[in-house]
C-alpha positions, 0 to 999 in steps of 0.5 A, spaced: 500 500 500 502 506 498 503 511 504 498 516 505 500 524 505 497 527 511 497 535 513 501 537 519 495 539 522 487 538 521 485 543 516 478 544 518 479 545 525 487 547 526 489 547 533 492 553 536 500 554 535 505 555 540 509 561 541 515 558 539 516 556 531 522 554 528 527 559 524 530 556 518 534 558 512 530 558 505 534 554 500 533 553 492 533 545 494 526 546 498 521 540 496 515 542 493 508 538 493 509 536 486 515 532 488 511 528 493 509 522 489 517 521 488 518 522 495 514 516 497 517 510 498 524 513 497 530 511 501 532 516 506 540 517 507 543 520 512 549 525 513 554 520 511 550 516 506 547 511 511 541 508 509 536 510 515 530 507 512 524 508 507 519 514 506 512 512 509 508 518 509 509 526 508 506 531 512 504 538 509 504 545 513 497 547 514 499 554 512 503 553 506 502 546 504 509 545 503 512 538 505 514 539 512 516 532 515 516 525 513 516 519 517 522 514 516 520 506 516 526 503 521 526 497 525 525 490 523 520 490 517 519 497 517 515 497 523 517 503 526 516 510 524 521 516 526 519 523 524 525 527 520 524 534 518 525 535 510 524 542 509 532 542 507 532 535 504 535 534 498 532 529 493 536 525 488 536 519 484 539 515 490 533 517 495 532 523 500 538 526 503 537 529 510 542 533 514 542 528 520 545 522 522 542 515 523 542 515 530 539 522 531 533 520 527 532 513 530 532 517 537 527 522 535 521 523 540 516 517 538 509 520 535 504 516 533 504 517 525 497 514 524 493 520 528 493 524 522 496 530 524 502 533 529 500 537 535 504 543 537 507 540 543 509 534 538 512 539 533 516 543 538 519 537 541 521 534 534 524 541 532 528 541 539 530 534 538 533 536 531 536 542 534 533 547 529 533 554 532 526 557 534 524 564 534 517 568 535 518 571 528 514 568 522 518 562 519 519 560 512 515 555 512 509 559 513 507 557 520 504 563 524 507 567 529 505 568 536 508 570 543 510 566 549 504 563 553 499 565 549 495 562 543 494 565 537 487 566 533 484 559 531 484 558 524 488 561 518 483 565 515 479 568 521 479 576 520 483 579 525 489 585 525 494 580 522 490 577 516 488 581 510 481 581 507 481 575 503 480 567 504 484 561 501 479 556 499 482 549 498 480 542 496 482 535 496 484 532 489 485 525 487 491 523 485 491 516 482 496 512 479 498 504 478 503 500 482 505 493 479 504 487 484 505 480 483 499 476 482 501 469 481 507 465 477 506 460 471 511 455 470 512 449 464 512 442 467 512 436 462 510 429 464 508 422 461 502 419 459 500 413 456 495 412 451 493 406 446 493 407 439 490 402 433 494 402 427 491 397 421 497 394 418 496 389 411 500 382 412 501 377 407 500 369 408 501 363 403 495 358 402 495 352 399 490 350 393 490 344 389 490 345 381 489 340 376 491 341 369 489 336 363 495 332 359 497 336 353 503 336 348 506 341 352 506 337 358 506 330 356 514 329 357 513 331 364 507 327 365 511 321 363 517 322 366 517 317 372 514 310 373 507 309 370 504 307 377 508 309 383 507 312 390 510 319 390 510 325 396 511 332 394 512 338 400 511 345 399 513 351 404 508 356 406 510 363 409 506 369 412 508 376 414 507 377 422 507 384 425 513 387 428 512 393 433 518 398 434 517 405 438 521 411 437 521 417 440 521 423 435 520 431 437 513 433 435 513 441 437 516 446 442 512 449 447 514 456 451 511 461 456 510 468 453 506 473 457 503 479 454 500 486 457 492 487 457 489 493 459 483 494 462 479 500 465 477 500 472 474 505 476 476 508 483 471 512 487 474 516 494 471 521 498 474 528 497 473 534 501 473 541 499 472 548 503 466 552 501 466 560 502 459 564 503 458 571 506 455 572 512 453 579 515 449 585 514 450 586 507 449 583 501 453 580 495 453 587 492 455 591 498 448 594 500 446 593 507 440 588 508 433 590 510 430 585 515 426 582 510 433 580 506 437 578 512 438 571 512 435 568 518 
């Protein structure tokens, strides 16, 4: 199964951010959302080129939608997932290289990757583990700034002194691909069977018959050769053909395995979420003040 891509925080009801947010240098190699499909399942390499595991999931920043975290499947059979920041990671043909050592990633604070989002406390603990500097200024990742000990206004689109008068409407889009999996094996096996065959063969045999012929001038000499009255005995050898069966193994055909690709159409259905924006207040869509009769109850 292909790992899911999940936001760092729920979009519909984001939790308040803590006051400390990370500060990092913006680079040209920063990953973008178009590279997520390439990142999933890639090998993760550490500072010394050590293989840390494979990318399981990618978490997006709520405010910018940029890839912020990735889970690395480590341990026996990849049953353990460790979070690692990927804002400064480098994606190459060899895999995803992060600027952290193997032990550093394996010892990261354990967070349940199946919960669907990172809480502010979990994200702060992870950043502190990786030694990323924090400040109260707005970071390049787009996380909202706050101040120590106080929560900011919930929701990134709520009007306030630190927001403009526009909202960003987002929606989920299906990205469907294919993955080649093994469905079975086919092999050639030769075995011997016995069957009866009936063949008709012509055979010849000799039979005896008695022939009589009159005495003529042509055979007179042979008839008078010998005594006039005597006893005689003649013997004749008879022959016949008998069927002789011999078997010979001869090649009759060659059989081999071949495979071909058959394309069929399959339909995939999945629920997607989208945000809707509507106006609520004392003015209509034309900017005119609403009377009591026009106001929506």
